[in-house]
C-alpha positions in Angstrom: -88.2 -72.9 -70.1 -90.9 -71.9 -67.6 -91.9 -68.4 -66.6 -93.6 -67.7 -63.3 -95.4 -64.4 -63.4 -96.5 -62.6 -60.2 -97.7 -59.1 -60.7 -94.7 -57.5 -62.5 -92.0 -59.9 -61.2 -90.6 -62.6 -63.5 -88.6 -65.6 -62.6 -86.8 -67.3 -65.5 -86.0 -70.9 -65.3 -83.8 -73.0 -67.6 -83.6 -76.7 -67.2 -79.8 -76.6 -67.9 -79.4 -74.7 -64.6 -80.2 -78.0 -62.8 -77.2 -79.7 -64.3 -74.9 -76.8 -63.3 -76.2 -76.9 -59.7 -76.0 -80.6 -59.6 -72.4 -80.7 -60.8 -71.4 -77.9 -58.3 -73.0 -79.8 -55.4 -71.2 -83.0 -56.5 -67.8 -81.3 -56.7 -68.3 -79.7 -53.3 -69.2 -83.0 -51.8 -66.1 -84.6 -53.4 -63.9 -81.7 -52.3 -65.1 -82.1 -48.7 -64.1 -85.7 -48.8 -60.8 -84.8 -50.5 -59.8 -82.6 -47.5 -60.7 -85.4 -45.0 -58.9 -88.1 -47.0 -55.8 -85.9 -47.6 -56.0 -85.8 -51.3 -54.8 -82.2 -51.4 -51.1 -81.5 -52.0 -48.8 -78.5 -52.2 -46.6 -77.7 -55.1 -43.9 -75.1 -54.9 -42.8 -72.4 -57.3 -39.4 -70.8 -56.5 -38.8 -67.1 -56.2 -35.3 -65.9 -57.1 -33.2 -62.9 -56.3 -32.5 -61.4 -59.7 -29.2 -59.9 -58.7 -27.6 -62.9 -56.9 -29.7 -65.6 -58.7 -30.2 -67.2 -55.3 -33.5 -68.9 -54.4 -35.1 -66.5 -51.9 -38.3 -68.5 -51.2 -41.2 -70.4 -52.7 -44.9 -69.9 -53.1 -47.0 -72.8 -52.1 -49.8 -73.6 -54.5 -52.6 -76.1 -53.8 -53.3 -79.1 -56.1 -56.0 -81.8 -55.8 -54.8 -85.3 -56.4 -58.2 -86.6 -57.6 -58.5 -90.4 -57.5 -60.2 -90.6 -60.9 -59.3 -87.3 -62.7 -55.6 -87.1 -61.7 -53.9 -83.9 -60.6 -56.3 -80.9 -60.7 -55.2 -77.3 -60.9 -56.9 -74.7 -58.8 -58.9 -73.3 -61.7 -60.8 -76.7 -61.8 -62.1 -76.5 -58.3 -61.6 -73.1 -56.6 -64.4 -71.3 -58.5 -66.9 -73.9 -57.2 -65.9 -73.5 -53.6 -65.3 -69.7 -53.5 -67.2 -68.0 -50.7 -68.0 -71.3 -48.9 -66.8 -73.0 -45.8 -64.8 -75.4 -47.9 -62.5 -72.5 -48.9 -61.9 -71.8 -45.2 -61.2 -75.5 -44.5 -58.8 -75.6 -47.5 -57.0 -72.5 -46.2 -56.6 -74.1 -42.8 -55.2 -77.2 -44.4 -52.7 -75.1 -46.5 -51.5 -73.2 -43.4 -50.9 -76.3 -41.4 -49.3 -78.1 -44.3 -47.0 -75.2 -45.1 -45.7 -75.2 -41.5 -45.2 -79.0 -41.6 -43.1 -78.5 -44.8 -41.1 -75.8 -43.2 -40.4 -78.0 -40.2 -39.2 -80.9 -42.5 -37.1 -78.6 -44.5 -35.5 -77.0 -41.5 -34.5 -80.5 -40.3 -32.8 -81.0 -43.7 -30.9 -77.7 -43.4 -33.1 -75.9 -45.9 -34.1 -72.5 -44.5 -36.4 -71.2 -47.3 -39.5 -69.1 -46.6 -42.9 -70.3 -47.8 -45.6 -68.0 -49.0 -49.2 -69.0 -48.8 -52.4 -67.4 -50.1 -55.0 -66.4 -47.5 -58.6 -65.5 -48.5 -60.6 -62.6 -47.2 -63.1 -65.2 -45.8 -60.4 -66.6 -43.6 -59.1 -63.3 -42.3 -62.6 -62.3 -41.3 -62.9 -65.3 -38.9 -62.2 -64.5 -35.3 -60.5 -67.8 -34.9 -58.0 -67.3 -37.7 -55.3 -65.4 -35.7 -55.5 -67.7 -32.6 -55.3 -70.7 -34.8 -52.3 -69.3 -36.7 -50.5 -68.5 -33.4 -51.3 -72.0 -32.0 -49.8 -73.6 -35.2 -46.7 -71.5 -34.9 -46.4 -72.5 -31.2 -46.7 -76.2 -32.3 -43.8 -75.7 -34.6 -41.1 -74.0 -32.4 -38.4 -75.1 -34.8 -39.8 -72.8 -37.5 -39.1 -69.1 -37.1 -42.3 -67.1 -37.8 -40.6 -65.0 -40.5 -40.2 -68.1 -42.7 -44.0 -68.0 -43.2 -45.4 -65.3 -45.5 -49.1 -64.7 -45.9 -50.2 -63.3 -49.3 -53.5 -61.4 -49.5 -55.0 -60.2 -52.8 -54.9 -56.5 -53.3 -58.6 -56.4 -54.0 -59.3 -58.2 -50.7 -57.2 -55.8 -48.6 -58.9 -52.8 -50.4 -62.3 -54.3 -49.6 -61.5 -55.0 -46.0 -59.3 -51.9 -45.5 -61.0 -50.7 -42.3 -61.1 -54.0 -40.6 -57.7 -55.4 -41.6 -55.0 -53.2 -40.2 -55.3 -54.4 -36.6 -55.6 -58.1 -37.6 -52.6 -57.8 -39.9 -50.6 -55.9 -37.3 -51.1 -58.7 -34.8 -49.9 -61.2 -37.3 -46.9 -59.1 -38.3 -45.9 -58.5 -34.7 -45.8 -62.2 -34.2 -43.1 -62.3 -36.9 -45.1 -63.6 -39.9 -44.3 -61.7 -43.1 -47.1 -60.2 -45.2 -47.4 -59.7 -48.9 -50.0 -58.1 -51.2 -50.6 -60.3 -54.1 -51.6 -59.3 -57.7 -50.6 -55.7 -56.8 -51.7 -53.2 -59.4 -55.1 -54.7 -60.1 -56.9 -53.0 -57.3 -57.4 -49.4 -56.1 -54.6 -48.9 -53.6 -53.9 -45.5 -52.1 -50.9 -44.1 -50.3 -52.8 -44.2 -47.0 -53.7 -47.8 -47.7 -50.1 -48.8 -48.1 -49.0 -46.6 -45.2 -51.4 -48.3 -42.7 -50.9 -51.9 -43.7 -47.9 -53.6 -42.1 -46.7 -55.2 -45.4 -43.3 -56.5 -46.3 -43.7 -57.3 -50.0 -45.7 -56.2 -53.1 -46.1 -58.8 -55.8 -46.6 -57.3 -59.2 -49.5 -58.9 -61.0 -48.3 -61.3 -63.7 -50.4 -59.6 -66.4 -48.3 -56.5 -66.2 -45.0 -58.5 -66.4 -46.1 -60.9 -69.2 -47.3 -58.0 -71.4 -44.5 -55.5 -70.7 -42.8 -56.0 -74.0 -45.9 -55.2 -75.9 -47.5 -52.5 -73.8 -45.5 -49.5 -72.6 -48.2 -48.7 -70.0 -47.2 -51.9 -68.3 -43.6 -50.6 -67.9 -44.9 -47.4 -66.3 -47.1 -49.4 -63.9 -44.3 -51.7 -62.9 -41.9 -48.8 -62.3 -44.6 -47.0 -60.3 -45.2 -50.0 -58.1 -41.4 -50.4 -57.5 -41.1 -46.8 -56.6 -44.0 -47.0 -54.1 -42.4 -50.1 -52.6 -39.1 -48.2 -52.2 -40.9 -45.3 -50.5 -42.5 -47.6 -47.9 -39.6 -50.0 -47.5 -41.3 -53.0 -49.2 -39.7 -55.7 -51.3 -41.0 -56.2 -54.9 -41.6 -59.6 -56.6 -42.5 -59.7 -60.3 -44.8 -62.6 -61.0 -45.1 -64.1 -64.5 -41.5 -63.9 -65.6 -41.7 -66.2 -68.6 -38.6 -65.1 -70.5 -35.1 -64.8 -69.1 -34.6 -61.6 -71.1 -37.0 -59.9 -68.6 -34.3 -60.0 -66.0 -32.3 -56.8 -66.9 -35.6 -55.0 -67.6 -37.1 -55.9 -64.3 -34.0 -54.9 -62.4 -33.9 -51.5 -64.1 -37.6 -51.1 -63.2 -36.8 -51.7 -59.6 -37.8 -55.4 -59.1 -35.2 -57.4 -57.3 -37.2 -60.7 -57.1 -39.2 -62.7 -59.6 -41.1 -65.9 -60.1 -42.4 -67.5 -63.3 -42.1 -70.2 -65.8 -38.7 -68.9 -67.0 -37.4 -70.0 -63.6 -39.5 -73.1 -62.9 -43.1 -74.2 -62.9 -44.7 -75.3 -59.6 -43.3 -78.6 -58.5 -44.1 -81.4 -56.1 -42.0 -81.3 -52.9 -39.4 -83.9 -53.8 -39.1 -82.6 -57.4 -38.6 -79.1 -56.0 -36.0 -80.2 -53.5 -34.0 -81.9 -56.3 -34.4 -78.7 -58.4 -33.2 -76.5 -55.5 -30.1 -78.6 -54.9 -29.2 -78.4 -58.6 -29.8 -74.6 -58.6 -27.7 -74.1 -55.5 -24.9 -76.2 -56.8 -24.6 -73.9 -59.9 -26.5 -76.0 -62.3 -28.9 -73.3 -63.2 -30.9 -73.8 -66.4 -29.3 -72.7 -69.6 -31.4 -69.4 -69.9 -29.9 -68.2 -66.7 -26.3 -68.4 -67.7 -24.8 -65.2 -69.3 -26.6 -64.5 -72.6 -26.4 -61.8 -75.2 -29.9 -60.3 -75.4 -31.6 -60.0 -78.7 -31.2 -56.6 -80.4 -34.9 -55.7 -79.8 -34.5 -56.6 -76.1 -31.4 -54.4 -75.8 -33.4 -51.5 -77.2 -36.2 -52.1 -74.7 -33.7 -52.4 -71.9 -32.3 -49.0 -72.7 -35.8 -47.6 -73.0 -36.6 -48.8 -69.5 -33.4 -47.3 -68.1 -34.0 -44.0 -69.8 -37.7 -43.9 -68.8 -36.8 -44.5 -65.2 -34.3 -41.7 -65.3 -36.8 -39.3 -66.9 -39.4 -40.2 -64.3 -36.9 -39.5 -61.6 -36.0 -36.1 -63.0 -39.7 -35.1 -63.2 -40.4 -36.4 -59.7 -37.4 -34.5 -58.2 -38.5 -31.3 -60.1 -41.9 -31.6 -58.5 -40.3 -32.1 -55.1 -38.1 -29.1 -55.6 -41.2 -26.9 -55.7 -41.8 -27.7 -52.0 -38.5 -28.7 -50.5 -34.7 -28.4 -51.0 -32.9 -31.2 -52.8 -30.0 -33.1 -51.5 -26.6 -33.0 -53.3 -27.2 -36.5 -54.6 -30.6 -35.5 -56.0 -29.1 -32.5 -57.7 -26.4 -34.7 -59.3 -29.2 -37.0 -60.6 -30.2 -34.3 -63.1 -26.8 -34.5 -64.8 -26.5 -38.3 -64.9 -28.6 -39.4 -68.0 -28.1 -43.1 -68.7 -25.3 -44.2 -71.1 -26.7 -45.7 -74.2 -24.5 -48.9 -74.4 -26.6 -50.4 -77.2 -25.1 -47.8 -79.6 -21.7 -49.5 -79.2 -20.4 -52.4 -81.2 -21.8 -54.3 -84.1 -25.4 -53.3 -83.5 -24.4 -49.7 -84.4 -24.6 -50.5 -88.1 -28.1 -52.1 -87.7 -29.5 -49.0 -85.8 -28.0 -46.4 -88.0 -30.2 -47.4 -91.0 -33.3 -46.7 -89.0 -34.6 -43.0 -89.0 -35.9 -43.4 -85.4 -32.4 -44.0 -84.2 -31.2 -40.5 -85.4 -34.3 -38.9 -84.1 -33.8 -40.6 -80.7 -30.2 -39.2 -80.5 -31.6 -35.7 -81.0 -34.4 -36.2 -78.5 -31.9 -37.6 -75.9 -29.7 -34.5 -76.3 -32.7 -32.3 -75.8 -33.9 -34.2 -72.7 -30.4 -34.0 -71.2 -30.3 -30.3 -71.9 -33.7 -29.6 -70.3 -32.7 -31.7 -67.3 -29.6 -29.6 -66.8 -31.6 -26.3 -67.4 -33.8 -27.2 -64.5 -30.9 -26.9 -62.0 -30.8 -23.0 -62.1 -34.5 -22.4 -61.4 -34.3 -25.1 -58.7 -31.5 -23.3 -57.0 -33.3 -20.0 -57.3 -36.7 -21.5 -56.3 -38.2 -20.1 -59.5 -41.4 -22.2 -59.5 -42.8 -20.9 -62.8 -39.6 -21.8 -64.6 -39.4 -25.3 -63.0 -43.0 -26.0 -64.0 -42.5 -24.7 -67.6 -39.3 -26.8 -68.1 -41.0 -29.9 -66.5 -44.0 -29.5 -69.0 -41.5 -29.5 -71.9 -39.7 -32.5 -70.5 -43.0 -34.4 -70.0 -44.0 -33.8 -73.6 -40.5 -34.9 -74.8 -40.7 -38.0 -72.6 -43.8 -39.1 -74.6 -42.1 -38.4 -77.9 -39.0 -40.4 -76.8 -41.2 -43.4 -75.7 -42.9 -43.4 -79.1 -39.5 -43.3 -80.9 -38.3 -46.2 -78.8 -41.4 -48.2 -79.8 -40.7 -47.5 -83.5 -37.0 -48.4 -83.2 -37.8 -51.6 -81.4 -40.2 -52.7 -84.0 -37.8 -51.9 -86.8 -34.9 -53.7 -85.2 -37.1 -56.7 -84.6 -38.2 -56.6 -88.3 -34.6 -56.4 -89.5 -33.5 -59.1 -87.2 -36.1 -61.4 -88.5 -35.2 -60.6 -92.1 -31.5 -61.3 -91.3 -32.4 -64.6 -89.7 -34.5 -65.7 -92.7 -31.7 -64.6 -95.1 -29.2 -66.9 -93.3 -31.6 -69.8 -93.7 
């Protein structure tokens, strides 16, 4: 290691840095050649409608078919080209390739939208929008709405003041827009209001961890609520277990993608998969299943949490505006706890948290109904007092659900081991 001293400035040099720089330059040179020699390919990961189970679209993900190292995933080359012209060149290739695929699929009678990722660096180029429009004009057989552009939430937040007009032009041309990895940035209501967005894609980290972290449930539900307010669709990324389906639906997500559905596939593999899915040959996990007891508990928790949040939100609204008859009725419609019925009743009854939950449910239902009189009378102090009580009870109920879920899981595991 050498140290170059000049007054009070120091420059540290490590010989290993040479190797890092050399490898990066070599990869960038290879990647430039890869674009020119058409070594890049698109793989497709399906997005499904959780209610109908129909395939609603795909996300196109780039892969590098390296002549020596085989198929490389983005993590093996994207970090090295980030912030360079190569990233822009790759983005241009992805855009053109996606439209070529849409054209081929249209000729085969497959009318599925394709989502592509567009980097902040591309959006900042003056030529991006004209090139996009030229490519759309060169593919008249492809309706513009079959192309969806995904932009990272962190990118749109960073370029908030410069993007609305650019995105508006793209959206007016018919291209759909999505914010990717939503929930990881710092979005505001004005941010969502001013961007012409069609879809919010919930970051996969929140979905994967929602069984273990109840804060994730609250985040997903909040994103879905925001989406409803602004008329956006919601896609849950990272759905790796089919048991997530009822939970995501109750949280307000109608669409999902993830390994539980399918991994990203090469074009011909995807087309075969799509034909099989459409013909009713869905993978085994997507046929009707009986959820595990601990999943049933969590499913009920989600439903009850969403109802409680709705009551609290409407109580807050009632302090400033009159409620509709449907909104008033919501206070009296606490979810039915179907997991109490049937054979699982005996399993839950042995757990103290179950009895405590029943009592807490009754108290929450009572507080919700008590809110109706002060709401009709516009008694703001009473509304706020009852809301505070309900908020504290909500936290207690969530804690009890956590305890119940762990105990049910423990007893289920003991029962499974006993049978062995």
